[in-house]
N, C-alpha and C positions, 0 to 999 in steps of 0.2 A: 955031255953037248949035246945030246939028240935033245934031250929036255929041255935046253936054253934055246935051240933054234924053234922047237915048238911054240915055245913063250914069246918070241922076239916075231915069228912069223906065224899069226892066225892065220888057219885054213877060210875058205873060200864062205864055209856054211858062219863060223863064225864072225867073220865081219859082215856080212850080207845080216847076221842076227843082231849086231853092234849097231848098225845104220839103221835098221830098221826100229827097233827100241829107241834111236837117239831122234827117228821122224816121229816114231811114236809121243814121247815126253817133249818134242816143239809142238804137234797139235795141240796137248794137256795144255800145255803153256800157255798157246795162243787161244783156248777155247777158257782158262782162267780170268782172262781178259779183256774176254768179249762175250761171245754168243752163250757161254755155257756158264759164266760166271753164280747165278742164281744157285745152280744146282751143286757147283762146288760149296756154296755156303751151307748147302745142308750138311755138308761131312764135316765142319768145322764143329767138334765136341763143345756141348755149352762150357766146360768146368776150363777152357783155355782163357786165362787172362789177360788177349789180346782182342781189338778190333776183329770180327769173324772176316769183314770185307779184307782189313790190312793182310787177315792172315794169306785168304784167297789170293790175292793182288801178288804179295811177296813170295808162295808158293807156285805162280803162276813163271815168276821174273825167274825165279830159280830151276823150276823145270825147262824154261827155255834155254838156260844156260847148260845146264845139263847136258839137253838134249843136242845142243853144238858141239859141248865138248867129247859126246860119244862119237860122233860124226867127226869132227875136223880136228881132235888134239889126241893124235894116234901117239905123237911120243910119251904123253903120257896116259897112255890105254889104261892100263892095269891101277893106276892111282883114282883116275875117273871111277872106274867100277866100283870100286870100294866106296868112294864118293856116293855115286848113286845107289849102292845098293845100301847105307846108312841111307839115305835119303828116304828109300820106301819102308825103311823100319818107322823112320820118323813119322811118317804119315798114317802109319798102319792105325794110330789110336783112332783116326776121324773115320776108318772104316768099322770098328768096333761101333763107335759110338752111334754112327750109322745104327747098325744091326741092334744092337741094344735097346734102342732109341724107335726103334721101328718106321726111323725117316725114310720117304720114299725118294727119291731120287737118280736121274741115268736110268729108267726102269728097272729099276730094281722096288718092286711096290709088293715083295712079299718077303714075310722074315726068310725063307727057305732061298730065296733069290740072295737076300744080303748076306744070309749064313754060307752061303758059297761062295761068294765074294770073297768071304775072307780068306781061303783058302787055296784063292789067286797069287796073295802077296809074296808067298815064300816064292811062287815058282817065280815071280818079278824079282825078287832078291838073287836066286840063282840063275838067270838070265843075265843080270848084269854083271854078276862074278864070272862066270862062263865063256859068255861072248865077249869080254875085254880080256881074257886070259889074268884074272885079280885071281882066281885060287889055283890055277895052276904055277900062276909064279910065289905064291903062299908055299903050295907044296914042294916047289923046289928050291924055297930059300931052306925050308924044315930040311929036306934032305942035304943040303950041303954044310949043314953047320958040324 
């Protein structure tokens, strides 16, 4: 019973972390569509069989929707957490491509800086799962079986 309450009522820290992540995605999404469009183009791998500008615009729209969902869709909080985590996994090849191709963008102008950035993607996945209670809900569902 206590575990169900913990999943249903997130702590203040988790709520703040979820809203912060949502706001960050809203900012990044707006950047995709406007001021940072060229920087985001540098992250689209050359092997993607779709126009790079379309990828940047579409991912910007997705980031706007995910950011808003993290902030406002409390009823579907855990489901949104899984979708956001999957999104972070889906865009990871762009970060890998930026590193392997030595492409400078967002101030990442050395191989070392681009490599260090790769280690932050799993942090974003964990942040999405933890702050939305998605991982706790998954663990609780496994225990109740």
